LOVO-813550 format. One record per atom (N, C-alpha, C): residue in three letters; residue number from 1; x, y, z. Coordinates in nm, 3 decimals. Layout:
// LOVO-813550
residuo,num,x,y,z
ALA,NUM,X,Y,Z .
...
This chain:
// LOVO-813550
residuo,num,x,y,z
MET,1,0.084,-0.118,0.000 .
MET,1,0.000,0.000,0.000 .
MET,1,0.089,0.124,0.000 .
ALA,2,0.057,0.222,-0.082 .
ALA,2,0.133,0.346,-0.091 .
ALA,2,0.114,0.428,0.035 .
ALA,3,0.219,0.501,0.073 .
ALA,3,0.211,0.586,0.193 .
ALA,3,0.115,0.701,0.170 .
GLN,4,0.037,0.732,0.271 .
GLN,4,-0.054,0.846,0.266 .
GLN,4,0.024,0.973,0.295 .
HIS,5,0.005,1.076,0.217 .
HIS,5,0.070,1.204,0.241 .
HIS,5,-0.032,1.299,0.303 .
SER,6,0.012,1.372,0.403 .
SER,6,-0.074,1.468,0.468 .
SER,6,-0.110,1.579,0.370 .
LYS,7,-0.229,1.633,0.384 .
LYS,7,-0.272,1.745,0.302 .
LYS,7,-0.249,1.877,0.373 .
THR,8,-0.193,1.869,0.492 .
THR,8,-0.165,1.989,0.571 .
THR,8,-0.031,1.976,0.642 .
PHE,9,0.019,2.089,0.694 .
PHE,9,0.136,2.089,0.780 .
PHE,9,0.113,2.191,0.890 .
ILE,10,0.191,2.182,0.995 .
ILE,10,0.181,2.276,1.107 .
ILE,10,0.285,2.386,1.087 .
CYS,11,0.240,2.512,1.089 .
CYS,11,0.331,2.625,1.076 .
CYS,11,0.424,2.630,1.197 .
LYS,12,0.554,2.638,1.172 .
LYS,12,0.653,2.643,1.280 .
LYS,12,0.654,2.777,1.352 .
HIS,13,0.589,2.880,1.295 .
HIS,13,0.585,3.010,1.360 .
HIS,13,0.458,3.029,1.444 .
CYS,14,0.341,3.008,1.384 .
CYS,14,0.216,3.035,1.458 .
CYS,14,0.145,2.910,1.507 .
GLY,15,0.190,2.791,1.461 .
GLY,15,0.132,2.667,1.510 .
GLY,15,-0.001,2.627,1.445 .
ARG,16,-0.045,2.702,1.345 .
ARG,16,-0.172,2.671,1.280 .
ARG,16,-0.155,2.558,1.180 .
ASP,17,-0.265,2.488,1.153 .
ASP,17,-0.271,2.382,1.054 .
ASP,17,-0.288,2.447,0.916 .
VAL,18,-0.194,2.422,0.824 .
VAL,18,-0.190,2.490,0.694 .
VAL,18,-0.209,2.388,0.582 .
PRO,19,-0.303,2.414,0.490 .
PRO,19,-0.318,2.323,0.375 .
PRO,19,-0.203,2.340,0.277 .
TYR,20,-0.159,2.229,0.216 .
TYR,20,-0.055,2.236,0.113 .
TYR,20,-0.106,2.305,-0.013 .
ALA,21,-0.234,2.290,-0.043 .
ALA,21,-0.292,2.357,-0.160 .
ALA,21,-0.297,2.507,-0.135 .
ALA,22,-0.257,2.584,-0.235 .
ALA,22,-0.254,2.730,-0.221 .
ALA,22,-0.319,2.794,-0.343 .
PRO,23,-0.436,2.854,-0.327 .
PRO,23,-0.502,2.916,-0.441 .
PRO,23,-0.416,3.024,-0.505 .
GLY,24,-0.398,3.017,-0.637 .
GLY,24,-0.324,3.118,-0.710 .
GLY,24,-0.176,3.092,-0.727 .
THR,25,-0.127,2.979,-0.678 .
THR,25,0.015,2.947,-0.691 .
THR,25,0.032,2.795,-0.697 .
HIS,26,0.143,2.751,-0.752 .
HIS,26,0.168,2.607,-0.766 .
HIS,26,0.229,2.544,-0.641 .
HIS,27,0.302,2.622,-0.563 .
HIS,27,0.370,2.570,-0.445 .
HIS,27,0.333,2.654,-0.323 .
ARG,28,0.281,2.590,-0.220 .
ARG,28,0.257,2.661,-0.093 .
ARG,28,0.394,2.696,-0.038 .
ASN,29,0.423,2.823,-0.021 .
ASN,29,0.555,2.861,0.027 .
ASN,29,0.551,2.947,0.152 .
HIS,30,0.433,2.965,0.210 .
HIS,30,0.424,3.039,0.336 .
HIS,30,0.289,3.010,0.401 .
CYS,31,0.282,3.038,0.529 .
CYS,31,0.160,3.020,0.605 .
CYS,31,0.062,3.132,0.569 .
PRO,32,-0.063,3.100,0.537 .
PRO,32,-0.158,3.206,0.502 .
PRO,32,-0.205,3.288,0.622 .
PHE,33,-0.175,3.240,0.742 .
PHE,33,-0.221,3.308,0.864 .
PHE,33,-0.120,3.410,0.917 .
CYS,34,0.009,3.376,0.915 .
CYS,34,0.113,3.467,0.969 .
CYS,34,0.212,3.511,0.861 .
LEU,35,0.207,3.449,0.744 .
LEU,35,0.291,3.476,0.627 .
LEU,35,0.435,3.430,0.642 .
TYR,36,0.470,3.365,0.753 .
TYR,36,0.605,3.309,0.769 .
TYR,36,0.620,3.186,0.681 .
SER,37,0.744,3.156,0.650 .
SER,37,0.778,3.042,0.567 .
SER,37,0.899,2.973,0.629 .
ARG,38,0.947,2.868,0.563 .
ARG,38,1.073,2.804,0.602 .
ARG,38,1.163,2.801,0.482 .
HIS,39,1.292,2.811,0.507 .
HIS,39,1.391,2.809,0.399 .
HIS,39,1.412,2.665,0.357 .
VAL,40,1.330,2.619,0.263 .
VAL,40,1.338,2.480,0.216 .
VAL,40,1.380,2.469,0.070 .
ASP,41,1.377,2.579,-0.004 .
ASP,41,1.410,2.574,-0.147 .
ASP,41,1.541,2.646,-0.177 .
ILE,42,1.614,2.592,-0.274 .
ILE,42,1.725,2.664,-0.335 .
ILE,42,1.669,2.735,-0.459 .
VAL,43,1.600,2.657,-0.541 .
VAL,43,1.525,2.708,-0.655 .
VAL,43,1.378,2.679,-0.624 .
ARG,44,1.292,2.776,-0.649 .
ARG,44,1.150,2.766,-0.612 .
ARG,44,1.092,2.626,-0.641 .
GLY,45,1.044,2.562,-0.534 .
GLY,45,0.977,2.434,-0.546 .
GLY,45,1.066,2.311,-0.538 .
ASP,46,1.199,2.327,-0.529 .
ASP,46,1.287,2.209,-0.532 .
ASP,46,1.304,2.139,-0.397 .
ARG,47,1.277,2.208,-0.287 .
ARG,47,1.286,2.155,-0.150 .
ARG,47,1.424,2.097,-0.120 .
LYS,48,1.532,2.163,-0.172 .
LYS,48,1.668,2.113,-0.156 .
LYS,48,1.756,2.194,-0.061 .
SER,49,1.703,2.300,0.000 .
SER,49,1.784,2.379,0.093 .
SER,49,1.804,2.301,0.222 .
ARG,50,1.926,2.307,0.273 .
ARG,50,1.957,2.241,0.401 .
ARG,50,1.940,2.335,0.519 .
CYS,51,1.917,2.463,0.494 .
CYS,51,1.909,2.562,0.602 .
CYS,51,1.790,2.534,0.694 .
GLY,52,1.670,2.536,0.639 .
GLY,52,1.550,2.511,0.719 .
GLY,52,1.512,2.623,0.813 .
GLY,53,1.579,2.739,0.804 .
GLY,53,1.549,2.852,0.893 .
GLY,53,1.412,2.911,0.867 .
MET,54,1.363,2.987,0.963 .
MET,54,1.235,3.056,0.947 .
MET,54,1.254,3.174,0.854 .
MET,55,1.161,3.188,0.760 .
MET,55,1.162,3.298,0.664 .
MET,55,1.058,3.401,0.710 .
LYS,56,1.108,3.512,0.760 .
LYS,56,1.022,3.618,0.812 .
LYS,56,0.972,3.706,0.697 .
PRO,57,0.840,3.736,0.693 .
PRO,57,0.792,3.831,0.592 .
PRO,57,0.840,3.971,0.629 .
ILE,58,0.913,4.035,0.535 .
ILE,58,0.971,4.166,0.567 .
ILE,58,0.918,4.278,0.478 .
GLY,59,0.838,4.245,0.379 .
GLY,59,0.785,4.349,0.293 .
GLY,59,0.703,4.294,0.179 .
ILE,60,0.647,4.386,0.104 .
ILE,60,0.571,4.353,-0.016 .
ILE,60,0.625,4.440,-0.129 .
VAL,61,0.646,4.378,-0.245 .
VAL,61,0.691,4.451,-0.363 .
VAL,61,0.595,4.423,-0.478 .
GLU,62,0.596,4.514,-0.575 .
GLU,62,0.511,4.498,-0.692 .
GLU,62,0.596,4.468,-0.815 .
ARG,63,0.556,4.365,-0.888 .
ARG,63,0.623,4.332,-1.013 .
ARG,63,0.578,4.428,-1.122 .
PRO,64,0.653,4.438,-1.231 .
PRO,64,0.613,4.528,-1.341 .
PRO,64,0.473,4.498,-1.396 .
ASP,65,0.429,4.372,-1.386 .
ASP,65,0.296,4.337,-1.437 .
ASP,65,0.184,4.368,-1.337 .
GLY,66,0.218,4.425,-1.221 .
GLY,66,0.118,4.464,-1.122 .
GLY,66,0.092,4.361,-1.013 .
GLU,67,0.152,4.243,-1.025 .
GLU,67,0.133,4.141,-0.921 .
GLU,67,0.218,4.177,-0.799 .
PHE,68,0.160,4.157,-0.680 .
PHE,68,0.232,4.184,-0.556 .
PHE,68,0.293,4.056,-0.502 .
LEU,69,0.414,4.067,-0.445 .
LEU,69,0.487,3.954,-0.390 .
LEU,69,0.527,3.983,-0.247 .
ILE,70,0.530,3.879,-0.165 .
ILE,70,0.580,3.891,-0.028 .
ILE,70,0.731,3.870,-0.031 .
VAL,71,0.804,3.956,0.036 .
VAL,71,0.949,3.942,0.049 .
VAL,71,0.976,3.873,0.182 .
HIS,72,1.050,3.762,0.178 .
HIS,72,1.087,3.688,0.298 .
HIS,72,1.238,3.693,0.317 .
GLN,73,1.281,3.699,0.443 .
GLN,73,1.424,3.690,0.474 .
GLN,73,1.444,3.578,0.575 .
CYS,74,1.539,3.489,0.544 .
CYS,74,1.569,3.377,0.633 .
CYS,74,1.636,3.428,0.760 .
GLN,75,1.582,3.389,0.873 .
GLN,75,1.636,3.428,1.001 .
GLN,75,1.759,3.345,1.038 .
GLY,76,1.787,3.240,0.960 .
GLY,76,1.905,3.157,0.983 .
GLY,76,2.026,3.202,0.906 .
CYS,77,2.007,3.223,0.774 .
CYS,77,2.122,3.253,0.688 .
CYS,77,2.113,3.386,0.616 .
GLY,78,2.000,3.455,0.625 .
GLY,78,1.984,3.586,0.563 .
GLY,78,1.934,3.584,0.419 .
PHE,79,1.916,3.465,0.360 .
PHE,79,1.867,3.451,0.223 .
PHE,79,1.735,3.528,0.207 .
ILE,80,1.719,3.598,0.095 .
ILE,80,1.596,3.672,0.067 .
ILE,80,1.529,3.613,-0.056 .
SER,81,1.397,3.597,-0.048 .
SER,81,1.320,3.548,-0.162 .
SER,81,1.191,3.627,-0.172 .
LYS,82,1.131,3.622,-0.291 .
LYS,82,1.002,3.685,-0.316 .
LYS,82,0.905,3.575,-0.356 .
ASN,83,0.786,3.578,-0.298 .
ASN,83,0.687,3.474,-0.323 .
ASN,83,0.551,3.532,-0.354 .
ARG,84,0.480,3.466,-0.443 .
ARG,84,0.345,3.510,-0.480 .
ARG,84,0.253,3.509,-0.358 .
ILE,85,0.165,3.604,-0.354 .
ILE,85,0.060,3.606,-0.253 .
ILE,85,-0.043,3.502,-0.295 .
ALA,86,-0.084,3.419,-0.201 .
ALA,86,-0.184,3.316,-0.229 .
ALA,86,-0.324,3.371,-0.201 .
GLY,87,-0.422,3.314,-0.266 .
GLY,87,-0.560,3.360,-0.254 .
GLY,87,-0.618,3.348,-0.115 .
ASP,88,-0.559,3.265,-0.029 .
ASP,88,-0.612,3.247,0.106 .
ASP,88,-0.529,3.318,0.213 .
ASP,89,-0.433,3.404,0.171 .
ASP,89,-0.353,3.478,0.269 .
ASP,89,-0.440,3.576,0.346 .
ASP,90,-0.411,3.592,0.475 .
ASP,90,-0.487,3.680,0.563 .
ASP,90,-0.473,3.825,0.518 .
ASP,91,-0.584,3.887,0.482 .
ASP,91,-0.583,4.025,0.430 .
ASP,91,-0.532,4.125,0.533 .
THR,92,-0.564,4.104,0.659 .
THR,92,-0.520,4.197,0.764 .
THR,92,-0.369,4.192,0.780 .
VAL,93,-0.311,4.072,0.779 .
VAL,93,-0.166,4.056,0.792 .
VAL,93,-0.096,4.114,0.669 .
LEU,94,-0.153,4.090,0.549 .
LEU,94,-0.096,4.147,0.426 .
LEU,94,-0.099,4.300,0.431 .
SER,95,-0.210,4.355,0.477 .
SER,95,-0.223,4.500,0.486 .
SER,95,-0.121,4.560,0.581 .
THR,96,-0.103,4.496,0.696 .
THR,96,-0.004,4.542,0.794 .
THR,96,0.137,4.537,0.736 .
LEU,97,0.169,4.427,0.667 .
LEU,97,0.300,4.412,0.605 .
LEU,97,0.320,4.517,0.496 .
SER,98,0.217,4.545,0.419 .
SER,98,0.225,4.645,0.314 .
SER,98,0.250,4.785,0.373 .
ARG,99,0.181,4.818,0.482 .
ARG,99,0.203,4.948,0.547 .
ARG,99,0.345,4.957,0.601 .
GLN,100,0.397,4.847,0.658 .
GLN,100,0.533,4.846,0.709 .
GLN,100,0.633,4.868,0.595 .
SER,101,0.607,4.806,0.480 .
SER,101,0.694,4.822,0.363 .
SER,101,0.697,4.968,0.321 .
LEU,102,0.581,5.031,0.317 .
LEU,102,0.572,5.171,0.279 .
LEU,102,0.643,5.260,0.382 .
ASP,103,0.620,5.232,0.510 .
ASP,103,0.685,5.311,0.615 .
ASP,103,0.836,5.302,0.604 .
ASP,104,0.890,5.182,0.576 .
ASP,104,1.035,5.163,0.564 .
ASP,104,1.091,5.242,0.446 .
ARG,105,1.014,5.252,0.337 .
ARG,105,1.061,5.326,0.219 .
ARG,105,1.060,5.476,0.245 .
LEU,106,0.972,5.521,0.334 .
LEU,106,0.961,5.664,0.361 .
LEU,106,1.060,5.714,0.464 .
LEU,107,1.125,5.622,0.537 .
LEU,107,1.220,5.662,0.640 .
LEU,107,1.352,5.707,0.582 .
């Protein structure tokens, strides 16, 4: 019998149960509740990073096509990545992060 794979994981930052499916993106790369992630990829989706550090959401940027991305920084090694916002991300947390990004640019 083939092994059953979980359809969810527990966020290492907020402890919430997170579905692997992410509306609007192919790879779930952050918690929709707190927006934290883990440093698991070298190249998006490969799951080959050995770091495993917590990826803190530090800002939001806009691509030339108008899509907004969350900027994450690894708290272990400092690696920075940009990830698509998923359709189930918490709007209040996104709004707070967006205001922080704007405040940082104005300082």
